[in-house]
C-alpha positions as CSV (number, residue, x, y, z in Angstrom):
1,M,-3.5,59.1,1.3
2,I,-1.2,60.6,-1.2
3,S,-2.8,64.0,-0.7
4,A,-2.3,63.6,3.1
5,I,1.4,62.9,2.5
6,A,1.7,65.9,0.1
7,A,0.0,68.1,2.6
8,A,2.4,67.0,5.4
9,V,5.4,67.6,3.2
10,F,4.1,71.0,2.1
11,S,3.3,71.9,5.8
12,Y,6.8,70.9,6.8
13,M,8.3,73.0,4.0
14,N,6.3,76.1,5.0
15,D,7.1,75.9,8.7
16,G,10.3,77.8,8.2
17,H,12.4,74.7,7.7
18,M,12.9,75.4,4.1
19,D,12.7,79.1,3.9
20,G,14.1,80.7,0.8
21,W,13.1,78.0,-1.6
22,G,10.3,80.0,-3.1
23,A,8.8,78.3,-6.1
24,G,11.2,75.5,-5.6
25,S,9.2,74.1,-2.8
26,W,6.1,73.8,-5.1
27,V,8.2,72.2,-7.8
28,L,9.6,69.6,-5.4
29,M,6.1,68.8,-4.1
30,V,4.7,68.4,-7.7
31,V,7.6,66.3,-8.8
32,G,7.3,64.2,-5.6
33,M,3.6,63.6,-6.2
34,L,4.3,62.6,-9.9
35,L,6.9,60.1,-8.8
36,V,4.7,58.6,-6.1
37,W,1.8,58.2,-8.6
38,A,4.2,56.7,-11.3
39,L,5.5,54.2,-8.8
40,L,2.0,53.2,-7.7
41,I,0.8,52.8,-11.3
42,F,4.0,50.8,-12.1
43,A,3.4,48.5,-9.1
44,V,-0.2,47.8,-10.1
45,V,0.7,47.0,-13.7
46,W,3.6,44.8,-12.6
47,I,1.3,42.9,-10.2
48,V,-1.4,42.4,-12.8
49,R,1.2,41.1,-15.3
50,S,3.0,38.9,-12.8
51,F,-0.1,37.0,-11.8
52,G,-1.5,36.7,-15.3
53,L,-4.6,38.8,-14.6
54,G,-4.1,41.0,-17.6
55,G,-5.8,39.1,-20.5
56,A,-6.8,36.0,-22.2
57,R,-4.3,33.4,-23.1
58,R,-4.3,31.9,-26.6
59,P,-5.9,28.5,-27.0
60,L,-3.6,25.5,-27.3
61,S,-3.1,24.0,-30.8
62,A,-4.1,20.4,-31.4
63,T,-0.4,19.4,-31.4
64,E,0.2,21.1,-28.0
65,V,-2.8,19.3,-26.6
66,L,-1.5,16.0,-27.9
67,D,2.0,16.7,-26.5
68,R,0.4,17.5,-23.1
69,R,-1.7,14.4,-23.1
70,L,1.4,12.3,-23.8
71,A,3.4,14.0,-21.1
72,E,0.6,13.4,-18.6
73,G,0.3,9.7,-19.5
74,E,-3.2,10.0,-20.8
75,I,-2.2,8.3,-24.1
76,T,0.5,5.9,-25.2
77,V,3.4,6.7,-27.5
78,A,1.7,4.6,-30.2
79,E,-1.5,6.5,-29.9
80,Y,0.5,9.8,-29.9
81,H,2.2,8.9,-33.2
82,E,-1.1,7.7,-34.7
83,R,-2.9,10.9,-33.8
84,K,-0.1,13.1,-34.8
85,A,0.0,11.5,-38.2
86,A,-3.8,12.0,-38.5
87,L,-3.3,15.7,-37.6
88,G,-0.5,16.0,-40.2
89,A,-2.7,14.4,-42.9
90,R,-5.6,16.8,-42.0
91,G,-3.6,20.0,-42.3
């Protein structure tokens, strides 16, 4: 698709609409192609990073799991403090 766009631009430039540009027309076409490719690569990288498709996440620590369980109501505050004390004594 990019090549088709470049061919259309080059064809337009060589139909007499941009006579006298000489090598400038080639330079414009190459710079335009590089910009299009750079934008496409940037867009793909941005999409992958935005949706978290780019890599593995680090595992949660024991304290983070404990905090999450308390926040979700899986354990009581008393159980939370008991388990957190046990984790502190272990480490």
